[in-house]
N, C-alpha and C positions, 0 to 999 in steps of 0.2 A: 203212931207210925214214924213222927217226922223223925228222930235219930236214922231212919233206916233211908227215909229219902233223899235228907240230903245229906248224902256218903263221901268221903271223903276220901283224897289220894294217901295212901300209906307208903312208904318207901320200905319194900322189904323183896327180895328175892321171892318168887312163887316156886317152889319144888313139892316132889308128890310124895306124900305119905300113905303107904298103901298098909290097911287095918285090918280085924278080922275078918276072914274071909276072900280076903283081897291078894294074888298072885305077885309076889313080887322075884319072879327071879328071869325078867324080861327087862333089856336094855332100851328106855323111852327114846323115841326117835326124836331130831335136833328139832327145833322149833320153825313154823314157817315152813315144814318141807312134807307137809301129809301129803302123798300123793293122792290124783283126782282117781277117786273110787266110784266114780256115779258112771265109767258104761262095764263096771265088770259085772257078771251072772251073777253073781254071791257077792251081796257089798256087805262090812261089817256093820253092826249097830255102832252110832257114835252116840256118845254122851256130850252135848254142849253147855257149857256154861260161862255166861255171861258173868263178867270181873268189873263192874265202873272203877271201884277201884285201880286195878291196874291197867283201864281201858282196854283190855281184850276181852276175848270170847275163847276159851279154853276149849280142847280136841281131845278126847278122851275115846278107847274104846270100854264097849261096853259087853260086857258086865265086869271086863278085869279090869277096868279103870287105871290102864296103861296109856299115859301120856302122847298122844300121837302129833301136836301141834298145836297153834292158834290162829284167830284174826285176826289183824292188829288195824290199826288207824283209821277205827269209826268214829272214838269222840264220844266215851262215858255211855259204852252201851248197855241195854237194859233188859227191856224183855225179851224172851225168844220165841217162837213158835213154829208148827209143822205143817205144813200141809199136806196131810194124809195121801192126797192124788198122787205128787211127785216126790216127799218124803224132802223137797226143799224145805231152808230153814229161813225163819225172818227175824231180823233184828231190829229191834227199836234204842234207836239213839237220840242224845240229846237235843239234835240240832233237826227234832220236830221231823226225823224222818224215818221211815223202816226200808230194810237193806235186805234184798233177798239174795241165798247163798245155793247151790246144786248141794247134795249131800257130799261128804267130804271133800268140796273143794271150798279153798280161800279166798278164790276169787268172785267178785262183785256181781249178777246177774243183773240188776233191776235196782233201781230206789223210786220210793214213791213218796213225795213229799206232803203233809198236813197243811192245810191252809194260812197256817199262820208260825211266823218265826219262832212267836209268841206262847205256843203250844204246849203246857209242860208234861210230853209224853210219858207212857210208864210201860206199859204191856200191850201183845196181841193175841190174837186167836185166830185160826184161819177154818172155817164154816165145810166142813165134810160135805156136805150137800151140795153146795154151786160153787166155792172156792173163794167167795167173799173174804176180805180181810179185815178183821175188829181190829182197833187200835183204842186203848183208854187215856184220856187226857186229862191231867189232875186238875188242871185250871188253864185260861189263858190269859196270864199276868195279874190281874186282882177279879179278872172273871171269871164263873162258872167253867170247871169242864164240860167236859162229854164224852161220848161212843161216838168213833168214826169211824164209818165204812165204807171200804174200796170195794165196788162192786168187779165183782172177778178178781181183786187183787189188782185191778188198774185203774188209769184217768185220778180224779178228784171225789174224796170223798164226802160221804152225808153224814148230818152231825145228828147225834138223837140224845135227848137231856130230857130231864123229868125237874120239875118243880123241887122234888124232895130230897134232891139232892147236890151238892156244890163241888165235891169231887169226884173223880172215879178210877180205881188204882189199875184192877184185876179181870179178863175177861175170859170166857168160858163157854166154845160150842158145844151141844150135846150132841147127836148121832140123829135129832131130827131137823137142824138149820136152830135150835134155839139159843139164844146168848144169853148168858146171866152175867152179873158185871156187881165188883164189888165196889160199893159205892162210899167203903168209911163208916166210921161211927157205926159200924154193925150191921147196916143197909145192905140190901139186895135186891136189885132190879131185874130185870128180862125185857129181851126183843125177840117177840113173839114169832119165829119164821114167817114172813110175810107180813109182819107189822111195822107201822111208822112208829110206833110210839114204846117209850120203856114203862112199864110196872112195875109197879113197888111188890114184891114177892119174898121178903124178909121174912125170917121161918117166926110164929108167932111163940111158940112153949120155950125157948132160951135164946136168951141173948149173946149173939159172937163178939165180942169186942175186939177190935185191934185185929182184925182183916189178915192174913198174911197170904192171899192168893187162891185162886176158887179151880178146880176140875171137875168134867160130868166121870162117872165112874159107871157103863152104865144107868141105867131109871134113877140115880141117885146124882147128887150134888157134891163133892167134898170141899169143903170149906176148911182153908185155914184158919189158925191162929196164931198169931205172935210170941205172945207172951201170955202168962205158959205157953210152950210151943206142943200145938196140939191138930187135929182133923177131926172135923166134927162133919157126922154124915147127915143131908138135907134128904128126906123122902119127901117128894109135895108140897114143902114147906112146913114140915115136922124134924127136927132134932132128932133122930133116930139111934145115934151111937156115936163116940167120940173115941180116939185114937191117942191117947198120948205118946210124946215126943222126949225123952229121956235126954240130958245132956245136948241139948239145944236150944238155941234163941236166935231171934229175930230172924226166923224164918221168912222167905217172900213165896217167889214162886215155884213151887211143889211140884212134883208131876208122880202117879201114882201107874206104877207099869205091873201088873197080874196082882203078883203076891209082895209086891217089894213096892216101898216108897224112899222117894231121891229126892231130898231134899238141900235147897242152901240155907248154910248154918252158919250166921253172919254175927258172929261174937267179937267183942270188941278188941280182943286178943288175939284169936284164931279163927280166920276164915276159912272154913271147910265144907265140901259137899258130905253130907252122911247118908247112909243106906240103912232104912226100917223092913222088917218086917211089917205086912200090910194085912190083915188090919189090924193085929199084933201091937203093934209099936214098941213101946219099953225101950232097952236099950240099944243104941247103933249096932246093928251088922257088919258095916264098914263103912270107911270113909275114905277121900283123897283130902289132903290138907292141907295149906301153906298160900289159900289165897288171900287177896287185901280183901274184898269186900263182895262174896259171889250177891248176885243175884237173883238167879234164873236158872234154872234149867231145863231142858230139853231132848227126846232122843229120838235119832233120823236112823230110818232101817233100809 
Protein backbone atom coordinates (compact mmCIF):
# COMPACT_ATOMS: atom_id res chain seq x y z
CA UNK A 1 0.00 0.00 0.00
CA UNK A 2 3.00 2.30 0.27
CA UNK A 3 2.80 3.51 -3.32
CA UNK A 4 -0.59 5.03 -2.50
CA UNK A 5 0.28 6.36 0.97
CA UNK A 6 3.17 8.42 -0.39
CA UNK A 7 1.21 10.27 -3.03
CA UNK A 8 3.20 12.75 -5.09
CA UNK A 9 1.81 15.89 -6.72
CA UNK A 10 1.95 15.74 -10.50
CA UNK A 11 1.62 18.88 -12.60
CA UNK A 12 -1.42 18.44 -14.83
CA UNK A 13 -4.64 20.35 -15.44
CA UNK A 14 -7.73 18.57 -14.16
CA UNK A 15 -10.41 18.02 -16.76
CA UNK A 16 -13.64 16.08 -16.63
CA UNK A 17 -14.23 13.31 -19.10
CA UNK A 18 -17.56 11.56 -18.88
CA UNK A 19 -17.67 7.99 -20.09
CA UNK A 20 -20.42 5.44 -20.61
CA UNK A 21 -23.68 6.29 -18.89
CA UNK A 22 -22.79 9.91 -18.03
CA UNK A 23 -24.26 13.06 -19.56
CA UNK A 24 -22.03 15.44 -21.55
CA UNK A 25 -24.46 18.11 -22.70
CA UNK A 26 -24.09 20.56 -19.84
CA UNK A 27 -21.40 23.15 -19.10
CA UNK A 28 -19.58 22.81 -15.77
CA UNK A 29 -19.78 25.67 -13.30
CA UNK A 30 -16.57 27.67 -12.76
CA UNK A 31 -14.34 26.31 -10.03
CA UNK A 32 -14.75 27.54 -6.45
CA UNK A 33 -18.12 29.11 -7.21
CA UNK A 34 -20.28 26.29 -5.94
CA UNK A 35 -23.51 27.88 -4.68
CA UNK A 36 -24.37 27.33 -1.04
CA UNK A 37 -27.24 24.87 -1.48
CA UNK A 38 -27.42 23.85 2.17
CA UNK A 39 -30.67 25.75 2.81
CA UNK A 40 -32.56 24.67 -0.28
CA UNK A 41 -35.66 22.57 0.28
CA UNK A 42 -34.57 20.02 -2.31
CA UNK A 43 -30.82 19.57 -2.25
CA UNK A 44 -28.81 17.94 -5.02
CA UNK A 45 -26.76 14.87 -4.27
CA UNK A 46 -23.08 15.78 -4.39
CA UNK A 47 -20.05 13.55 -4.91
CA UNK A 48 -16.89 14.71 -3.13
CA UNK A 49 -13.50 13.47 -4.34
CA UNK A 50 -10.29 14.12 -2.41
CA UNK A 51 -7.27 14.55 -4.67
CA UNK A 52 -4.14 14.99 -2.53
CA UNK A 53 -2.04 15.04 -5.67
CA UNK A 54 -3.74 18.36 -6.56
CA UNK A 55 -4.34 19.49 -2.93
CA UNK A 56 -8.05 19.84 -3.69
CA UNK A 57 -11.41 18.27 -2.89
CA UNK A 58 -13.50 18.21 -6.06
CA UNK A 59 -17.30 18.45 -5.97
CA UNK A 60 -19.58 16.92 -8.62
CA UNK A 61 -23.30 16.53 -9.06
CA UNK A 62 -24.31 12.91 -8.64
CA UNK A 63 -25.00 10.71 -10.53
CA UNK A 64 -24.52 12.98 -13.58
CA UNK A 65 -20.88 13.68 -12.65
CA UNK A 66 -20.95 17.32 -13.69
CA UNK A 67 -18.21 19.32 -12.04
CA UNK A 68 -19.61 21.93 -9.65
CA UNK A 69 -16.56 23.34 -7.84
CA UNK A 70 -13.77 22.49 -5.45
CA UNK A 71 -12.49 23.08 -1.93
CA UNK A 72 -8.97 24.47 -1.92
CA UNK A 73 -6.31 25.47 0.58
CA UNK A 74 -6.62 22.47 2.91
CA UNK A 75 -3.16 21.06 2.39
CA UNK A 76 -3.06 17.44 1.21
CA UNK A 77 -6.67 16.27 1.78
CA UNK A 78 -7.01 12.52 2.33
CA UNK A 79 -9.99 10.65 3.80
CA UNK A 80 -13.58 11.88 3.57
CA UNK A 81 -16.69 11.02 5.60
CA UNK A 82 -20.28 12.22 5.90
CA UNK A 83 -22.41 12.81 9.01
CA UNK A 84 -25.64 10.90 8.29
CA UNK A 85 -27.70 13.31 10.44
CA UNK A 86 -26.51 16.60 8.92
CA UNK A 87 -24.95 15.43 5.64
CA UNK A 88 -21.97 17.64 6.49
CA UNK A 89 -18.68 16.45 5.03
CA UNK A 90 -15.47 15.94 7.04
CA UNK A 91 -12.05 16.08 5.35
CA UNK A 92 -8.92 14.55 6.88
CA UNK A 93 -5.83 16.66 6.14
CA UNK A 94 -2.15 15.89 6.57
CA UNK A 95 -1.71 18.55 9.28
CA UNK A 96 -3.33 16.01 11.66
CA UNK A 97 -6.71 17.76 11.53
CA UNK A 98 -10.23 17.08 10.31
CA UNK A 99 -12.22 19.91 8.74
CA UNK A 100 -16.02 20.11 8.48
CA UNK A 101 -18.03 21.57 5.59
CA UNK A 102 -21.78 22.02 5.25
CA UNK A 103 -23.41 20.23 2.31
CA UNK A 104 -22.76 22.23 -0.84
CA UNK A 105 -20.53 24.83 0.80
CA UNK A 106 -16.79 25.47 0.41
CA UNK A 107 -16.59 27.44 3.68
CA UNK A 108 -15.09 25.70 6.70
CA UNK A 109 -17.36 25.16 9.69
CA UNK A 110 -14.96 23.62 12.20
CA UNK A 111 -11.49 22.13 12.62
CA UNK A 112 -10.61 19.39 15.05
CA UNK A 113 -7.00 18.65 15.90
CA UNK A 114 -5.40 15.36 16.77
CA UNK A 115 -3.28 15.42 19.89
CA UNK A 116 0.03 15.22 18.05
CA UNK A 117 1.27 17.06 14.96
CA UNK A 118 3.22 13.88 14.15
CA UNK A 119 0.03 11.85 13.68
CA UNK A 120 0.00 10.37 10.18
CA UNK A 121 -3.76 10.62 9.63
CA UNK A 122 -5.55 8.79 6.83
CA UNK A 123 -9.35 8.32 6.91
CA UNK A 124 -12.51 8.98 8.93
CA UNK A 125 -16.07 7.84 9.64
CA UNK A 126 -19.03 9.23 11.59
CA UNK A 127 -21.01 7.05 14.00
CA UNK A 128 -24.67 7.20 12.83
CA UNK A 129 -25.92 6.45 16.35
CA UNK A 130 -24.27 9.22 18.40
CA UNK A 131 -22.30 11.42 15.98
CA UNK A 132 -18.84 10.35 17.18
CA UNK A 133 -16.10 11.07 14.65
CA UNK A 134 -13.43 8.38 14.18
CA UNK A 135 -10.09 9.09 12.49
CA UNK A 136 -7.47 6.51 11.57
CA UNK A 137 -3.83 7.27 12.31
CA UNK A 138 -1.22 5.31 10.36
CA UNK A 139 1.48 6.03 12.92
CA UNK A 140 2.95 8.62 15.29
CA UNK A 141 6.33 9.16 13.60
CA UNK A 142 8.05 5.84 14.40
CA UNK A 143 5.46 4.75 16.96
CA UNK A 144 2.32 2.67 16.32
CA UNK A 145 -0.80 4.43 15.08
CA UNK A 146 -4.29 4.35 16.58
CA UNK A 147 -7.99 4.87 16.07
CA UNK A 148 -8.87 8.33 17.38
CA UNK A 149 -12.50 9.01 18.34
CA UNK A 150 -13.92 12.49 18.96
CA UNK A 151 -17.04 12.14 21.12
CA UNK A 152 -19.94 13.85 19.32
CA UNK A 153 -17.32 15.23 16.90
CA UNK A 154 -16.02 17.72 19.47
CA UNK A 155 -13.20 18.31 21.94
CA UNK A 156 -10.16 16.08 22.19
CA UNK A 157 -10.07 12.50 20.94
CA UNK A 158 -9.70 9.22 22.78
CA UNK A 159 -7.20 6.78 21.31
CA UNK A 160 -7.69 3.05 20.79
CA UNK A 161 -4.94 0.58 19.90
CA UNK A 162 -4.31 -3.14 19.77
CA UNK A 163 -0.97 -4.87 20.18
CA UNK A 164 -1.83 -6.88 17.06
CA UNK A 165 -1.57 -3.88 14.73
CA UNK A 166 0.98 -1.16 14.01
CA UNK A 167 -0.90 0.96 11.43
CA UNK A 168 -4.58 1.92 11.09
CA UNK A 169 -5.73 2.77 7.57
CA UNK A 170 -9.53 2.92 7.13
CA UNK A 171 -12.61 2.84 9.37
CA UNK A 172 -16.35 2.30 8.89
CA UNK A 173 -19.32 2.29 11.29
CA UNK A 174 -22.31 0.01 10.98
CA UNK A 175 -25.87 1.01 11.86
CA UNK A 176 -25.41 -0.09 15.49
CA UNK A 177 -22.36 2.09 16.14
CA UNK A 178 -19.73 -0.63 15.84
CA UNK A 179 -16.50 0.58 14.17
CA UNK A 180 -14.48 -1.68 11.86
CA UNK A 181 -10.84 -0.77 11.25
CA UNK A 182 -8.47 -1.81 8.47
CA UNK A 183 -5.19 -2.42 10.29
CA UNK A 184 -3.13 -3.25 7.22
CA UNK A 185 -1.59 -6.56 6.13
CA UNK A 186 -5.04 -8.10 5.86
CA UNK A 187 -5.92 -7.45 9.52
CA UNK A 188 -9.32 -6.20 10.65
CA UNK A 189 -10.29 -4.90 14.10
CA UNK A 190 -13.60 -3.89 15.69
CA UNK A 191 -14.39 -1.28 18.32
CA UNK A 192 -17.79 -2.49 19.44
CA UNK A 193 -20.34 0.08 20.52
CA UNK A 194 -19.69 1.04 24.14
CA UNK A 195 -16.40 -0.89 24.24
CA UNK A 196 -13.06 0.55 25.29
CA UNK A 197 -10.98 -2.05 23.51
CA UNK A 198 -10.21 -2.95 19.90
CA UNK A 199 -10.72 -6.65 19.15
CA UNK A 200 -9.35 -8.45 16.10
CA UNK A 201 -12.07 -9.77 13.76
CA UNK A 202 -9.96 -10.71 10.74
CA UNK A 203 -11.85 -13.15 8.46
CA UNK A 204 -10.62 -16.68 9.00
CA UNK A 205 -11.58 -18.38 5.75
CA UNK A 206 -9.77 -16.07 3.32
CA UNK A 207 -6.90 -13.60 3.69
CA UNK A 208 -7.57 -10.26 2.01
CA UNK A 209 -4.20 -8.60 1.53
CA UNK A 210 -3.65 -4.98 0.49
CA UNK A 211 -6.86 -3.60 1.97
CA UNK A 212 -8.27 -0.59 0.12
CA UNK A 213 -11.05 0.74 2.33
CA UNK A 214 -14.01 -0.64 4.30
CA UNK A 215 -17.74 0.11 4.30
CA UNK A 216 -20.73 -1.48 5.99
CA UNK A 217 -23.66 -2.51 3.79
CA UNK A 218 -26.59 -3.65 5.88
CA UNK A 219 -25.36 -6.52 8.05
CA UNK A 220 -22.27 -7.16 5.93
CA UNK A 221 -18.89 -5.47 5.69
CA UNK A 222 -17.41 -4.57 2.30
CA UNK A 223 -13.61 -4.83 2.26
CA UNK A 224 -11.69 -3.35 -0.65
CA UNK A 225 -8.54 -4.87 -2.09
CA UNK A 226 -6.17 -2.58 -3.96
CA UNK A 227 -4.49 -5.07 -6.28
CA UNK A 228 -5.98 -6.91 -8.09
CA UNK A 229 -8.92 -4.57 -7.51
CA UNK A 230 -11.86 -6.26 -5.82
CA UNK A 231 -14.48 -5.84 -3.08
CA UNK A 232 -14.97 -8.70 -0.63
CA UNK A 233 -18.14 -9.28 1.39
CA UNK A 234 -17.58 -10.17 5.05
CA UNK A 235 -20.60 -11.59 6.86
CA UNK A 236 -19.88 -12.12 10.53
CA UNK A 237 -16.18 -12.77 10.02
CA UNK A 238 -16.62 -15.02 6.98
CA UNK A 239 -15.87 -13.96 3.39
CA UNK A 240 -19.01 -14.85 1.43
CA UNK A 241 -18.43 -13.19 -1.94
CA UNK A 242 -16.16 -11.07 -4.12
CA UNK A 243 -16.76 -8.33 -6.71
CA UNK A 244 -13.97 -7.98 -9.25
CA UNK A 245 -13.32 -4.50 -10.65
CA UNK A 246 -11.85 -4.42 -14.15
CA UNK A 247 -9.69 -1.51 -15.33
CA UNK A 248 -9.00 -0.45 -11.74
CA UNK A 249 -5.79 -0.05 -9.77
CA UNK A 250 -4.76 1.45 -6.43
CA UNK A 251 -8.36 1.48 -5.20
CA UNK A 252 -8.57 3.33 -1.88
CA UNK A 253 -11.66 4.70 -0.05
CA UNK A 254 -14.61 3.52 -2.15
CA UNK A 255 -18.35 3.79 -1.51
CA UNK A 256 -21.35 1.59 -2.25
CA UNK A 257 -24.53 3.46 -3.11
CA UNK A 258 -27.37 1.00 -3.64
CA UNK A 259 -26.59 -0.95 -6.81
CA UNK A 260 -23.63 1.26 -7.73
CA UNK A 261 -20.04 1.22 -6.50
CA UNK A 262 -17.98 4.41 -6.81
CA UNK A 263 -14.24 4.24 -6.31
CA UNK A 264 -11.10 6.31 -6.82
CA UNK A 265 -8.88 4.64 -9.36
CA UNK A 266 -5.39 6.07 -8.94
CA UNK A 267 -3.42 4.51 -11.77
CA UNK A 268 0.02 6.01 -12.28
CA UNK A 269 -0.86 7.37 -15.73
CA UNK A 270 -4.50 8.35 -15.30
CA UNK A 271 -6.30 9.16 -12.06
CA UNK A 272 -10.06 8.75 -12.28
CA UNK A 273 -13.22 7.98 -10.33
CA UNK A 274 -14.92 4.89 -11.71
CA UNK A 275 -18.50 3.65 -11.28
CA UNK A 276 -19.39 -0.04 -11.35
CA UNK A 277 -22.60 -2.04 -11.09
CA UNK A 278 -22.73 -3.64 -7.65
CA UNK A 279 -22.35 -6.45 -6.79
CA UNK A 280 -21.84 -7.49 -10.43
CA UNK A 281 -18.59 -5.56 -10.90
CA UNK A 282 -16.78 -6.22 -14.16
CA UNK A 283 -16.10 -3.28 -16.47
CA UNK A 284 -16.91 0.29 -15.31
CA UNK A 285 -20.22 1.78 -16.43
CA UNK A 286 -19.11 5.39 -15.99
CA UNK A 287 -16.19 7.52 -14.86
CA UNK A 288 -14.80 11.00 -14.29
CA UNK A 289 -11.15 11.29 -15.28
CA UNK A 290 -8.26 13.75 -15.19
CA UNK A 291 -7.41 13.63 -11.47
CA UNK A 292 -3.85 13.52 -10.24
CA UNK A 293 -4.12 11.04 -7.36
CA UNK A 294 -7.74 10.58 -6.20
CA UNK A 295 -7.91 9.03 -2.75
CA UNK A 296 -11.44 9.04 -1.32
CA UNK A 297 -15.04 9.52 -2.40
CA UNK A 298 -18.26 10.23 -0.45
CA UNK A 299 -21.81 11.30 -1.32
CA UNK A 300 -23.67 14.02 0.59
CA UNK A 301 -27.41 14.45 0.04
